[in-house]
Backbone atoms as SQL, in Angstrom:
CREATE TABLE atoms (id INTEGER PRIMARY KEY, chain TEXT, resi INTEGER, resn TEXT, atom TEXT, x REAL, y REAL, z REAL);
INSERT INTO atoms VALUES
  (1, 'A', 1, 'UNK', 'N', 10.641, -1.261, 10.810),
  (2, 'A', 1, 'UNK', 'CA', 9.851, -1.144, 9.613),
  (3, 'A', 1, 'UNK', 'C', 9.817, 0.310, 9.154),
  (4, 'A', 2, 'UNK', 'N', 9.708, 1.230, 10.102),
  (5, 'A', 2, 'UNK', 'CA', 9.668, 2.650, 9.745),
  (6, 'A', 2, 'UNK', 'C', 10.963, 3.083, 9.060),
  (7, 'A', 3, 'UNK', 'N', 12.091, 2.554, 9.512),
  (8, 'A', 3, 'UNK', 'CA', 13.375, 2.906, 8.899),
  (9, 'A', 3, 'UNK', 'C', 13.437, 2.425, 7.452),
  (10, 'A', 4, 'UNK', 'N', 12.936, 1.225, 7.191),
  (11, 'A', 4, 'UNK', 'CA', 12.940, 0.703, 5.825),
  (12, 'A', 4, 'UNK', 'C', 11.980, 1.466, 4.920),
  (13, 'A', 5, 'UNK', 'N', 10.826, 1.854, 5.464),
  (14, 'A', 5, 'UNK', 'CA', 9.881, 2.661, 4.681),
  (15, 'A', 5, 'UNK', 'C', 10.519, 4.009, 4.356),
  (16, 'A', 6, 'UNK', 'N', 11.169, 4.613, 5.347),
  (17, 'A', 6, 'UNK', 'CA', 11.852, 5.882, 5.128),
  (18, 'A', 6, 'UNK', 'C', 12.927, 5.743, 4.051),
  (19, 'A', 7, 'UNK', 'N', 13.702, 4.678, 4.108),
  (20, 'A', 7, 'UNK', 'CA', 14.760, 4.468, 3.115),
  (21, 'A', 7, 'UNK', 'C', 14.179, 4.273, 1.711),
  (22, 'A', 8, 'UNK', 'N', 13.071, 3.550, 1.620),
  (23, 'A', 8, 'UNK', 'CA', 12.423, 3.333, 0.331),
  (24, 'A', 8, 'UNK', 'C', 11.940, 4.658, -0.247),
  (25, 'A', 9, 'UNK', 'N', 11.298, 5.468, 0.569),
  (26, 'A', 9, 'UNK', 'CA', 10.782, 6.745, 0.085),
  (27, 'A', 9, 'UNK', 'C', 11.918, 7.708, -0.260),
  (28, 'A', 10, 'UNK', 'N', 12.974, 7.719, 0.541),
  (29, 'A', 10, 'UNK', 'CA', 14.126, 8.579, 0.224),
  (30, 'A', 10, 'UNK', 'C', 14.761, 8.159, -1.101),
  (31, 'A', 11, 'UNK', 'N', 14.859, 6.850, -1.305),
  (32, 'A', 11, 'UNK', 'CA', 15.408, 6.362, -2.563),
  (33, 'A', 11, 'UNK', 'C', 14.579, 6.799, -3.757),
  (34, 'A', 12, 'UNK', 'N', 13.268, 6.744, -3.628),
  (35, 'A', 12, 'UNK', 'CA', 12.404, 7.193, -4.719),
  (36, 'A', 12, 'UNK', 'C', 12.531, 8.697, -4.950),
  (37, 'A', 13, 'UNK', 'N', 12.666, 9.468, -3.875),
  (38, 'A', 13, 'UNK', 'CA', 12.835, 10.915, -4.018),
  (39, 'A', 13, 'UNK', 'C', 14.162, 11.223, -4.709),
  (40, 'A', 14, 'UNK', 'N', 15.207, 10.538, -4.308),
  (41, 'A', 14, 'UNK', 'CA', 16.521, 10.763, -4.932),
  (42, 'A', 14, 'UNK', 'C', 16.494, 10.353, -6.401),
  (43, 'A', 15, 'UNK', 'N', 15.866, 9.223, -6.708),
  (44, 'A', 15, 'UNK', 'CA', 15.759, 8.776, -8.107),
  (45, 'A', 15, 'UNK', 'C', 14.921, 9.749, -8.937),
  (46, 'A', 16, 'UNK', 'N', 13.953, 10.402, -8.309),
  (47, 'A', 16, 'UNK', 'CA', 13.084, 11.332, -9.034),
  (48, 'A', 16, 'UNK', 'C', 13.866, 12.522, -9.582),
  (49, 'A', 17, 'UNK', 'N', 15.038, 12.806, -9.016),
  (50, 'A', 17, 'UNK', 'CA', 15.864, 13.899, -9.543),
  (51, 'A', 17, 'UNK', 'C', 16.337, 13.597, -10.957),
  (52, 'A', 18, 'UNK', 'N', 16.649, 12.347, -11.239),
  (53, 'A', 18, 'UNK', 'CA', 17.123, 11.982, -12.577),
  (54, 'A', 18, 'UNK', 'C', 16.033, 11.330, -13.431),
  (55, 'A', 19, 'UNK', 'N', 15.011, 10.783, -12.801),
  (56, 'A', 19, 'UNK', 'CA', 13.891, 10.152, -13.509),
  (57, 'A', 19, 'UNK', 'C', 12.601, 10.735, -12.922),
  (58, 'A', 20, 'UNK', 'N', 12.200, 11.934, -13.383),
  (59, 'A', 20, 'UNK', 'CA', 11.084, 12.639, -12.741),
  (60, 'A', 20, 'UNK', 'C', 9.764, 11.877, -12.696),
  (61, 'A', 21, 'UNK', 'N', 9.502, 11.009, -13.647),
  (62, 'A', 21, 'UNK', 'CA', 8.221, 10.310, -13.684),
  (63, 'A', 21, 'UNK', 'C', 8.201, 9.012, -12.880),
  (64, 'A', 22, 'UNK', 'N', 9.233, 8.733, -12.100),
  (65, 'A', 22, 'UNK', 'CA', 9.327, 7.444, -11.416),
  (66, 'A', 22, 'UNK', 'C', 8.174, 7.221, -10.434),
  (67, 'A', 23, 'UNK', 'N', 7.758, 8.253, -9.725),
  (68, 'A', 23, 'UNK', 'CA', 6.687, 8.082, -8.740),
  (69, 'A', 23, 'UNK', 'C', 5.318, 7.949, -9.405),
  (70, 'A', 24, 'UNK', 'N', 5.162, 8.524, -10.578),
  (71, 'A', 24, 'UNK', 'CA', 3.870, 8.470, -11.265),
  (72, 'A', 24, 'UNK', 'C', 3.737, 7.244, -12.163),
  (73, 'A', 25, 'UNK', 'N', 4.849, 6.574, -12.442),
  (74, 'A', 25, 'UNK', 'CA', 4.809, 5.401, -13.326),
  (75, 'A', 25, 'UNK', 'C', 3.939, 4.305, -12.723),
  (76, 'A', 26, 'UNK', 'N', 3.065, 3.760, -13.521),
  (77, 'A', 26, 'UNK', 'CA', 2.191, 2.662, -13.086),
  (78, 'A', 26, 'UNK', 'C', 2.503, 1.432, -13.924),
  (79, 'A', 27, 'UNK', 'N', 2.438, 0.292, -13.279),
  (80, 'A', 27, 'UNK', 'CA', 2.699, -0.954, -13.979),
  (81, 'A', 27, 'UNK', 'C', 1.650, -1.985, -13.570),
  (82, 'A', 28, 'UNK', 'N', 1.175, -2.795, -14.514),
  (83, 'A', 28, 'UNK', 'CA', 0.213, -3.825, -14.126),
  (84, 'A', 28, 'UNK', 'C', 0.900, -4.905, -13.292),
  (85, 'A', 29, 'UNK', 'N', 0.266, -5.263, -12.192),
  (86, 'A', 29, 'UNK', 'CA', 0.847, -6.275, -11.308),
  (87, 'A', 29, 'UNK', 'C', -0.251, -6.920, -10.473),
  (88, 'A', 30, 'UNK', 'N', 0.044, -8.111, -10.010),
  (89, 'A', 30, 'UNK', 'CA', -0.838, -8.786, -9.046),
  (90, 'A', 30, 'UNK', 'C', 0.032, -9.308, -7.911),
  (91, 'A', 31, 'UNK', 'N', 0.598, -8.368, -7.139),
  (92, 'A', 31, 'UNK', 'CA', 1.523, -8.765, -6.081),
  (93, 'A', 31, 'UNK', 'C', 0.826, -9.417, -4.896),
  (94, 'A', 32, 'UNK', 'N', 1.595, -10.151, -4.135),
  (95, 'A', 32, 'UNK', 'CA', 1.150, -10.708, -2.864),
  (96, 'A', 32, 'UNK', 'C', -0.064, -11.619, -3.035),
  (97, 'A', 33, 'UNK', 'N', -0.053, -12.401, -4.096),
  (98, 'A', 33, 'UNK', 'CA', -1.117, -13.367, -4.386),
  (99, 'A', 33, 'UNK', 'C', -2.484, -12.709, -4.573),
  (100, 'A', 34, 'UNK', 'N', -2.500, -11.511, -5.144),
  (101, 'A', 34, 'UNK', 'CA', -3.764, -10.819, -5.404),
  (102, 'A', 34, 'UNK', 'C', -4.566, -11.589, -6.444),
  (103, 'A', 35, 'UNK', 'N', -5.883, -11.508, -6.336),
  (104, 'A', 35, 'UNK', 'CA', -6.765, -12.254, -7.234),
  (105, 'A', 35, 'UNK', 'C', -6.789, -11.663, -8.642),
  (106, 'A', 36, 'UNK', 'N', -6.564, -10.353, -8.738),
  (107, 'A', 36, 'UNK', 'CA', -6.612, -9.719, -10.059),
  (108, 'A', 36, 'UNK', 'C', -5.391, -8.836, -10.260),
  (109, 'A', 37, 'UNK', 'N', -5.170, -8.494, -11.516),
  (110, 'A', 37, 'UNK', 'CA', -4.044, -7.623, -11.855),
  (111, 'A', 37, 'UNK', 'C', -4.546, -6.189, -11.903),
  (112, 'A', 38, 'UNK', 'N', -3.868, -5.284, -11.210),
  (113, 'A', 38, 'UNK', 'CA', -4.235, -3.875, -11.169),
  (114, 'A', 38, 'UNK', 'C', -3.012, -3.025, -11.470),
  (115, 'A', 39, 'UNK', 'N', -3.244, -1.724, -11.614),
  (116, 'A', 39, 'UNK', 'CA', -2.149, -0.782, -11.831),
  (117, 'A', 39, 'UNK', 'C', -1.534, -0.419, -10.479),
  (118, 'A', 40, 'UNK', 'N', -0.229, -0.580, -10.347),
  (119, 'A', 40, 'UNK', 'CA', 0.490, -0.259, -9.118),
  (120, 'A', 40, 'UNK', 'C', 1.599, 0.741, -9.431),
  (121, 'A', 41, 'UNK', 'N', 1.795, 1.713, -8.534),
  (122, 'A', 41, 'UNK', 'CA', 2.927, 2.625, -8.665),
  (123, 'A', 41, 'UNK', 'C', 4.132, 1.986, -7.981),
  (124, 'A', 42, 'UNK', 'N', 5.313, 2.454, -8.325),
  (125, 'A', 42, 'UNK', 'CA', 6.520, 1.913, -7.690),
  (126, 'A', 42, 'UNK', 'C', 6.551, 2.205, -6.189),
  (127, 'A', 43, 'UNK', 'N', 6.163, 3.420, -5.744),
  (128, 'A', 43, 'UNK', 'CA', 6.117, 3.636, -4.293),
  (129, 'A', 43, 'UNK', 'C', 5.140, 2.682, -3.596),
  (130, 'A', 44, 'UNK', 'N', 3.986, 2.449, -4.209),
  (131, 'A', 44, 'UNK', 'CA', 3.010, 1.535, -3.603),
  (132, 'A', 44, 'UNK', 'C', 3.570, 0.121, -3.531),
  (133, 'A', 45, 'UNK', 'N', 4.244, -0.317, -4.581),
  (134, 'A', 45, 'UNK', 'CA', 4.832, -1.663, -4.569),
  (135, 'A', 45, 'UNK', 'C', 5.895, -1.772, -3.473),
  (136, 'A', 46, 'UNK', 'N', 6.723, -0.735, -3.342),
  (137, 'A', 46, 'UNK', 'CA', 7.772, -0.754, -2.320),
  (138, 'A', 46, 'UNK', 'C', 7.205, -0.797, -0.913),
  (139, 'A', 47, 'UNK', 'N', 6.226, 0.055, -0.641),
  (140, 'A', 47, 'UNK', 'CA', 5.641, 0.096, 0.701),
  (141, 'A', 47, 'UNK', 'C', 4.836, -1.161, 1.001),
  (142, 'A', 48, 'UNK', 'N', 4.082, -1.646, 0.039),
  (143, 'A', 48, 'UNK', 'CA', 3.307, -2.872, 0.253),
  (144, 'A', 48, 'UNK', 'C', 4.237, -4.071, 0.448),
  (145, 'A', 49, 'UNK', 'N', 5.328, -4.092, -0.284),
  (146, 'A', 49, 'UNK', 'CA', 6.295, -5.181, -0.122),
  (147, 'A', 49, 'UNK', 'C', 6.909, -5.196, 1.271),
  (148, 'A', 50, 'UNK', 'N', 7.242, -4.023, 1.775),
  (149, 'A', 50, 'UNK', 'CA', 7.778, -3.947, 3.133),
  (150, 'A', 50, 'UNK', 'C', 6.731, -4.360, 4.160),
  (151, 'A', 51, 'UNK', 'N', 5.515, -3.885, 3.995),
  (152, 'A', 51, 'UNK', 'CA', 4.455, -4.231, 4.940),
  (153, 'A', 51, 'UNK', 'C', 4.208, -5.742, 4.942),
  (154, 'A', 52, 'UNK', 'N', 4.164, -6.344, 3.769),
  (155, 'A', 52, 'UNK', 'CA', 3.887, -7.785, 3.718),
  (156, 'A', 52, 'UNK', 'C', 5.053, -8.603, 4.272),
  (157, 'A', 53, 'UNK', 'N', 6.250, -8.039, 4.258),
  (158, 'A', 53, 'UNK', 'CA', 7.400, -8.758, 4.807),
  (159, 'A', 53, 'UNK', 'C', 7.366, -8.791, 6.338),
  (160, 'A', 54, 'UNK', 'N', 6.767, -7.782, 6.954),
  (161, 'A', 54, 'UNK', 'CA', 6.809, -7.680, 8.413),
  (162, 'A', 54, 'UNK', 'C', 5.475, -7.913, 9.109),
  (163, 'A', 55, 'UNK', 'N', 4.381, -7.870, 8.370),
  (164, 'A', 55, 'UNK', 'CA', 3.063, -8.029, 8.971),
  (165, 'A', 55, 'UNK', 'C', 2.446, -9.338, 8.507),
  (166, 'A', 56, 'UNK', 'N', 1.669, -9.946, 9.364),
  (167, 'A', 56, 'UNK', 'CA', 0.981, -11.179, 8.988),
  (168, 'A', 56, 'UNK', 'C', -0.443, -11.128, 9.522),
  (169, 'A', 57, 'UNK', 'N', -1.359, -11.788, 8.836),
  (170, 'A', 57, 'UNK', 'CA', -2.748, -11.765, 9.289),
  (171, 'A', 57, 'UNK', 'C', -2.930, -12.503, 10.612),
  (172, 'A', 58, 'UNK', 'N', -3.878, -12.026, 11.379),
  (173, 'A', 58, 'UNK', 'CA', -4.225, -12.672, 12.644),
  (174, 'A', 58, 'UNK', 'C', -5.156, -13.845, 12.335),
  (175, 'A', 59, 'UNK', 'N', -4.745, -15.078, 12.623),
  (176, 'A', 59, 'UNK', 'CA', -5.587, -16.225, 12.293),
  (177, 'A', 59, 'UNK', 'C', -6.892, -16.270, 13.085),
  (178, 'A', 60, 'UNK', 'N', -6.981, -15.500, 14.165),
  (179, 'A', 60, 'UNK', 'CA', -8.195, -15.492, 14.974),
  (180, 'A', 60, 'UNK', 'C', -9.294, -14.609, 14.376),
  (181, 'A', 61, 'UNK', 'N', -8.943, -13.782, 13.384),
  (182, 'A', 61, 'UNK', 'CA', -9.924, -12.865, 12.795),
  (183, 'A', 61, 'UNK', 'C', -10.583, -13.532, 11.596),
  (184, 'A', 62, 'UNK', 'N', -11.902, -13.502, 11.598),
  (185, 'A', 62, 'UNK', 'CA', -12.681, -14.046, 10.485),
  (186, 'A', 62, 'UNK', 'C', -13.113, -12.888, 9.591),
  (187, 'A', 63, 'UNK', 'N', -12.660, -12.866, 8.330),
  (188, 'A', 63, 'UNK', 'CA', -12.979, -11.777, 7.409),
  (189, 'A', 63, 'UNK', 'C', -14.255, -12.089, 6.646),
  (190, 'A', 64, 'UNK', 'N', -15.385, -11.859, 7.311),
  (191, 'A', 64, 'UNK', 'CA', -16.671, -12.046, 6.654),
  (192, 'A', 64, 'UNK', 'C', -17.205, -10.674, 6.217),
  (193, 'A', 65, 'UNK', 'N', -18.383, -10.664, 5.592),
  (194, 'A', 65, 'UNK', 'CA', -18.954, -9.412, 5.089),
  (195, 'A', 65, 'UNK', 'C', -19.189, -8.396, 6.201),
  (196, 'A', 66, 'UNK', 'N', -19.593, -8.874, 7.373),
  (197, 'A', 66, 'UNK', 'CA', -19.857, -7.974, 8.498),
  (198, 'A', 66, 'UNK', 'C', -18.577, -7.276, 8.961),
  (199, 'A', 67, 'UNK', 'N', -17.490, -8.035, 9.068),
  (200, 'A', 67, 'UNK', 'CA', -16.222, -7.434, 9.507),
  (201, 'A', 67, 'UNK', 'C', -15.690, -6.456, 8.469),
  (202, 'A', 68, 'UNK', 'N', -15.780, -6.821, 7.198),
  (203, 'A', 68, 'UNK', 'CA', -15.315, -5.927, 6.139),
  (204, 'A', 68, 'UNK', 'C', -16.092, -4.621, 6.168),
  (205, 'A', 69, 'UNK', 'N', -17.420, -4.695, 6.375),
  (206, 'A', 69, 'UNK', 'CA', -18.246, -3.486, 6.457),
  (207, 'A', 69, 'UNK', 'C', -17.840, -2.630, 7.654),
  (208, 'A', 70, 'UNK', 'N', -17.553, -3.259, 8.786),
  (209, 'A', 70, 'UNK', 'CA', -17.152, -2.516, 9.983),
  (210, 'A', 70, 'UNK', 'C', -15.804, -1.823, 9.781),
  (211, 'A', 71, 'UNK', 'N', -14.863, -2.510, 9.147),
  (212, 'A', 71, 'UNK', 'CA', -13.550, -1.909, 8.884),
  (213, 'A', 71, 'UNK', 'C', -13.693, -0.758, 7.893),
  (214, 'A', 72, 'UNK', 'N', -14.488, -0.962, 6.856),
  (215, 'A', 72, 'UNK', 'CA', -14.712, 0.098, 5.863),
  (216, 'A', 72, 'UNK', 'C', -15.326, 1.327, 6.531),
  (217, 'A', 73, 'UNK', 'N', -16.301, 1.112, 7.425),
  (218, 'A', 73, 'UNK', 'CA', -16.940, 2.226, 8.125),
  (219, 'A', 73, 'UNK', 'C', -15.934, 2.959, 9.019),
  (220, 'A', 74, 'UNK', 'N', -15.092, 2.200, 9.714),
  (221, 'A', 74, 'UNK', 'CA', -14.081, 2.811, 10.592),
  (222, 'A', 74, 'UNK', 'C', -13.088, 3.645, 9.772),
  (223, 'A', 75, 'UNK', 'N', -12.659, 3.123, 8.636),
  (224, 'A', 75, 'UNK', 'CA', -11.708, 3.873, 7.802),
  (225, 'A', 75, 'UNK', 'C', -12.364, 5.112, 7.187),
  (226, 'A', 76, 'UNK', 'N', -13.621, 4.995, 6.794),
  (227, 'A', 76, 'UNK', 'CA', -14.339, 6.125, 6.224),
  (228, 'A', 76, 'UNK', 'C', -14.488, 7.239, 7.257),
  (229, 'A', 77, 'UNK', 'N', -14.669, 6.882, 8.522),
  (230, 'A', 77, 'UNK', 'CA', -14.816, 7.874, 9.584),
  (231, 'A', 77, 'UNK', 'C', -13.535, 8.676, 9.773),
  (232, 'A', 78, 'UNK', 'N', -12.394, 8.157, 9.353),
  (233, 'A', 78, 'UNK', 'CA', -11.119, 8.858, 9.492),
  (234, 'A', 78, 'UNK', 'C', -10.888, 9.899, 8.404),
  (235, 'A', 79, 'UNK', 'N', -11.651, 9.821, 7.322),
  (236, 'A', 79, 'UNK', 'CA', -11.467, 10.733, 6.195),
  (237, 'A', 79, 'UNK', 'C', -12.111, 12.073, 6.548),
  (238, 'A', 80, 'UNK', 'N', -11.355, 13.187, 6.454),
  (239, 'A', 80, 'UNK', 'CA', -11.950, 14.485, 6.777),
  (240, 'A', 80, 'UNK', 'C', -13.000, 14.874, 5.734),
  (241, 'A', 81, 'UNK', 'N', -14.033, 15.595, 6.149),
  (242, 'A', 81, 'UNK', 'CA', -15.056, 16.021, 5.201),
  (243, 'A', 81, 'UNK', 'C', -14.474, 16.985, 4.168),
  (244, 'A', 82, 'UNK', 'N', -15.123, 17.038, 3.012),
  (245, 'A', 82, 'UNK', 'CA', -14.668, 17.961, 1.961),
  (246, 'A', 82, 'UNK', 'C', -14.766, 19.394, 2.459),
  (247, 'A', 83, 'UNK', 'N', -13.757, 20.217, 2.056),
  (248, 'A', 83, 'UNK', 'CA', -13.768, 21.600, 2.500),
  (249, 'A', 83, 'UNK', 'C', -14.674, 22.432, 1.645);
């Protein structure tokens, strides 16, 4: 998976030489059966597409409000404080 992510990012970097706005371009999309349509960048679509191709949800995990809050708290703890 890391090799494919690397190839996707290298391709975007190489394309940026001739199309400088490629990484900043946003397009409305609702990929991967999303409930709503949001703005997605091409790098985000590429990386999310690769992740969804190789990763699958664990059927043993119940995504209730309590679990979502715990995951959000864990991810927030990883963000460094403002300098």
